[in-house]
C-alpha positions in Angstrom: 39.9 -70.4 -17.2 40.2 -73.8 -14.3 36.1 -75.2 -14.5 34.6 -78.1 -13.9 35.4 -78.9 -10.7 32.2 -79.8 -9.6 31.8 -82.1 -11.7 34.9 -83.7 -10.7 34.4 -84.0 -7.1 30.6 -85.4 -7.1 33.3 -88.4 -9.3 35.7 -88.8 -6.6 33.0 -88.5 -4.1 33.0 -92.5 -2.2 36.4 -93.4 -3.2 38.9 -94.1 -0.5 40.7 -90.6 -1.7 42.1 -87.3 -0.8 42.1 -84.7 -3.5 43.1 -81.3 -3.5 41.8 -78.7 -6.5 42.0 -74.9 -7.0 38.7 -73.0 -6.7 36.6 -73.4 -9.5 37.0 -70.4 -11.8 40.7 -69.7 -10.3 42.3 -68.0 -13.8 45.4 -69.7 -14.2 48.7 -70.1 -16.2 49.7 -72.8 -17.5 53.7 -72.2 -16.7 55.4 -70.8 -12.9 57.4 -68.2 -14.2 60.3 -70.4 -13.8 58.2 -72.7 -16.5 57.3 -76.0 -13.6 53.1 -77.4 -15.3 51.3 -75.0 -13.1 49.7 -78.1 -11.6 45.4 -77.8 -10.0 44.4 -80.6 -8.9 46.1 -83.4 -7.1 44.5 -87.1 -5.9 46.2 -89.0 -3.2 45.5 -92.1 -2.4 45.8 -95.8 -3.9 45.7 -95.5 -8.2 43.3 -99.2 -7.8 41.2 -96.3 -6.5 41.4 -93.1 -9.0 42.7 -95.3 -12.1 39.8 -96.3 -13.3 38.4 -92.4 -13.6 41.0 -90.1 -15.8 38.9 -90.4 -18.9 36.4 -88.5 -17.4 37.9 -86.4 -15.5 40.3 -85.1 -17.8 36.8 -85.0 -19.8 35.2 -82.2 -17.1 38.1 -80.5 -16.5 39.3 -79.9 -19.8 35.9 -79.7 -21.7 34.2 -76.8 -19.2 37.5 -75.3 -18.8 38.2 -74.4 -22.1 34.6 -72.8 -22.9 35.0 -71.4 -19.7 38.6 -69.7 -21.0 37.1 -68.0 -24.2 33.9 -66.3 -22.7 35.9 -64.7 -20.1 38.3 -64.1 -23.2 34.5 -62.3 -24.4 33.8 -60.8 -21.4 37.2 -58.9 -21.3 36.6 -57.3 -24.8 32.9 -56.2 -24.0 33.5 -55.2 -20.6 30.0 -53.5 -18.9 28.0 -54.1 -22.8 25.3 -57.5 -22.2 27.0 -61.0 -22.8 24.7 -63.4 -24.4 25.2 -67.4 -24.6 24.5 -68.6 -27.7 26.3 -71.4 -28.5 24.4 -74.6 -27.6 22.7 -75.0 -30.8 26.5 -76.1 -32.1 26.8 -78.2 -28.2 24.9 -82.0 -28.9 21.5 -81.7 -26.6 23.3 -83.7 -23.9 25.4 -81.3 -22.8 24.2 -78.1 -23.1 23.4 -77.5 -19.8 27.7 -78.3 -19.4 28.1 -76.0 -22.1 25.9 -73.2 -20.9 26.9 -73.2 -17.6 30.6 -72.9 -17.9 29.6 -70.0 -20.6 28.0 -68.3 -17.6 30.4 -68.9 -15.0 33.3 -67.6 -17.6 31.8 -64.4 -17.5 28.6 -64.5 -20.3 25.5 -62.4 -18.3 22.6 -65.6 -19.5 22.0 -68.6 -21.7 19.9 -69.4 -23.9 18.3 -72.4 -23.2 15.9 -73.0 -20.9 17.5 -76.5 -19.4 21.1 -74.6 -18.6 19.6 -71.7 -17.6 17.9 -73.6 -15.0 20.9 -75.7 -14.3 22.9 -72.2 -13.5 19.8 -70.5 -12.0 19.3 -67.6 -13.8 16.3 -66.3 -16.4 17.3 -67.4 -20.2 17.6 -65.0 -22.5 17.4 -64.3 -26.3 15.4 -62.4 -29.1 13.0 -63.5 -31.6 14.6 -65.8 -34.7 14.4 -65.4 -38.6 12.3 -68.4 -38.5 9.0 -65.9 -37.2 9.2 -63.2 -39.5 9.4 -65.7 -42.6 6.8 -67.5 -41.7 4.7 -63.9 -41.3 5.9 -63.4 -44.7 6.4 -59.7 -42.9 8.4 -57.4 -41.4 5.9 -55.6 -39.5 3.2 -58.7 -39.5 5.8 -60.4 -37.4 7.0 -57.1 -34.5 3.6 -56.1 -33.6 2.1 -60.2 -33.2 6.1 -60.7 -31.4 4.4 -57.6 -29.0 1.3 -59.3 -28.4 2.7 -62.8 -27.7 5.4 -61.6 -24.8 4.4 -60.9 -21.4 4.9 -57.2 -20.2 7.3 -56.2 -18.6 9.9 -58.2 -21.3 12.5 -57.4 -22.3 11.5 -57.2 -26.1 14.0 -57.4 -28.5 13.6 -57.6 -32.3 14.7 -59.3 -35.3 15.5 -56.8 -37.5 17.6 -57.4 -40.5 15.7 -60.3 -42.4 14.0 -59.0 -45.1 15.0 -55.3 -46.2 18.5 -52.8 -45.6 19.1 -53.1 -41.4 18.2 -49.3 -40.7 14.5 -50.2 -41.9 13.9 -52.0 -39.9 14.7 -51.5 -37.5 12.6 -48.0 -37.3 10.2 -50.0 -38.1 10.3 -52.4 -35.4 10.6 -48.8 -33.2 7.6 -47.2 -34.3 5.9 -50.5 -34.0 7.0 -52.0 -30.7 6.4 -49.4 -27.7 8.6 -51.0 -25.3 10.9 -52.1 -27.8 14.2 -52.5 -25.7 17.0 -53.0 -27.9 17.3 -54.8 -32.3 19.7 -57.5 -32.6 21.9 -57.5 -36.5 21.9 -61.7 -37.2 23.6 -60.4 -40.6 26.3 -63.0 -42.1 28.7 -61.6 -43.2 29.4 -62.9 -46.1 26.5 -60.0 -46.6 27.4 -57.3 -44.1 30.3 -55.2 -45.4 31.3 -52.8 -41.7 28.9 -54.3 -39.4 30.9 -51.6 -37.5 29.8 -49.3 -40.3 26.3 -50.4 -39.9 25.7 -50.3 -36.2 26.4 -46.9 -36.2 24.0 -45.6 -39.3 22.0 -47.4 -36.8 22.0 -45.7 -34.2 22.5 -42.4 -35.4 19.1 -42.7 -36.9 17.4 -44.2 -33.4 19.0 -40.8 -31.9 17.6 -38.8 -33.9 14.2 -40.2 -34.2 14.2 -40.3 -29.9 14.5 -43.6 -29.7 18.2 -43.3 -27.6 16.6 -46.2 -25.4 16.2 -48.9 -28.4 19.4 -51.0 -27.2 21.6 -52.3 -30.4 22.4 -56.2 -30.5 25.0 -57.8 -32.9 25.3 -61.5 -33.5 26.6 -63.8 -35.9 29.9 -64.6 -36.0 31.7 -61.6 -33.7 35.5 -62.4 -33.8 36.5 -61.2 -30.2 39.2 -59.0 -32.3 35.8 -57.3 -33.7 34.4 -56.0 -30.4 36.2 -53.2 -29.9 35.3 -51.0 -33.2 31.7 -52.3 -32.9 30.6 -51.2 -29.2 32.6 -47.6 -30.6 30.2 -47.8 -33.4 27.5 -48.0 -30.4 26.8 -51.5 -30.3 25.3 -52.8 -26.0 25.7 -56.4 -26.2 26.9 -59.0 -28.2 25.1 -62.9 -28.9 28.2 -65.3 -29.1 27.5 -69.1 -29.8 30.0 -70.8 -32.2 33.0 -68.9 -30.5 31.9 -69.8 -26.9 30.7 -73.2 -26.9 33.2 -75.4 -29.7 36.3 -73.4 -27.7 39.6 -75.6 -27.9 39.7 -77.6 -24.6 42.2 -77.0 -21.9 44.7 -79.8 -22.7 45.1 -81.4 -19.2 46.8 -84.6 -18.8 46.7 -86.7 -15.4 50.5 -87.9 -13.8 52.0 -89.9 -11.3 54.5 -88.2 -9.7 55.2 -89.6 -6.8 54.7 -93.8 -5.0 54.9 -95.0 -1.9 57.2 -91.5 -1.0 59.1 -92.2 -3.7 59.6 -89.0 -6.4 58.8 -90.1 -9.9 57.8 -89.6 -13.3 58.1 -90.3 -17.4 59.9 -88.0 -19.1 59.1 -84.1 -19.5 57.0 -83.7 -16.3 57.5 -82.1 -12.8 58.1 -85.5 -10.5 57.0 -85.1 -6.4 54.9 -82.8 -4.2 54.3 -80.1 -5.0 52.8 -77.2 -3.9 51.1 -74.5 -6.0 51.0 -70.2 -5.7 49.3 -67.1 -6.5 50.5 -63.3 -6.2 47.5 -62.5 -5.0 48.5 -59.2 -6.8 49.3 -59.3 -10.5 48.1 -62.6 -10.4 51.5 -64.4 -11.1 52.9 -68.7 -10.1 54.9 -70.5 -8.8 55.5 -74.0 -7.8 57.4 -75.0 -5.4 58.3 -78.5 -3.6 55.7 -80.1 -0.8 57.4 -78.2 2.0 59.4 -75.7 1.0 58.7 -72.4 2.2 56.1 -70.3 1.4 57.7 -67.8 -2.4 57.2 -64.2 -2.2 56.6 -62.8 -5.5 59.8 -61.6 -6.8 57.4 -58.2 -8.8 55.1 -56.6 -6.3 56.9 -58.4 -3.1 53.3 -59.8 -2.3 53.7 -63.4 0.0 52.1 -66.0 -2.5 49.0 -68.3 -1.6 48.6 -71.6 -1.6 45.9 -72.3 -3.7 44.8 -76.1 -3.6 42.6 -76.9 -0.5 41.7 -80.2 0.5 37.8 -81.0 -1.0 37.4 -84.9 -0.8 39.0 -86.5 2.4 39.4 -90.1 3.1 36.4 -90.4 0.2 34.8 -87.5 1.9 33.6 -84.4 0.8 34.7 -81.5 2.9 34.6 -78.5 1.1 30.9 -76.5 0.5 29.3 -75.9 -3.0 29.7 -72.9 -4.6 27.1 -71.7 -7.0 27.3 -71.4 -11.1 26.7 -67.1 -9.6 29.1 -67.3 -6.5 32.1 -68.9 -9.4 30.8 -65.8 -11.7 31.8 -63.0 -9.7 35.1 -65.0 -8.2 35.8 -64.9 -12.3 34.7 -61.0 -12.4 36.9 -59.7 -9.2 40.0 -61.0 -11.5 40.3 -60.2 -15.2 40.7 -57.1 -14.2 43.9 -57.9 -12.3 45.1 -59.6 -15.7 47.6 -58.3 -17.6 47.0 -58.1 -21.8 
């Protein structure tokens, strides 16, 4: 998932260079169908004018892209269920807005930090913490206080696994909070046994007591491979933190491939100016030398589309900024077309 582009543009604005880049939020493969490394951005200009910015440029792209990529993987697994980004407590506060923006673009429905939510233009979302239950020393008292404190019309999601059996605490919350929207289970992996079995049991109990509208959210070390079983058991939403915020970075590199019109590169790279193409149907990639004919996808027969567009010309930005919501919609449009 190619993200961090907006920060890269702002970094290079005002420098006497031309910059071409794929649209932020583009899903890509690292190599084309014939094994050529896929360029997602290139810079033309005097090396002196942009060499200084190589490290921050790669930092913007690598870190953000890694978070968005894992967020998108969870989004595909969750299908139409809620997915909330809970990862900022596993990241340095200075980069919390970046972490939340990348998580949101990748497919999370909302984020948990106020600063991150403000930066991307959404309302932050969360639930009551274990600390509130512990301070009251009684789950029922904590649920009543929580219900009174949350404004009418706001979603009330009770954390129901602090002191006793999850099913007991869930039903206590359901009977205590009249307009309960949902319950969250954050049971540690060391204590939970089979979390899908717990979710299934709670779903049955809620339905049996006329609480079919109360949703079940789960969090606490939820792995990508856990999602299918949890959905089958009745989970309505997921809070994912560390797996997204601490995602491995995408290992971009920045390499010289042409000097004064002469194709050149270090070994292991592909010299010369290139065009990156993608089939609009199957999303397979082709890379061709600049000026070569536009390829046709051998699988779909579709004329492939050039992905790299000029975003900076002579130091001046020439493309409009997209909102995080617009980029996220672009991401969600691509995900159903991916194989595997």
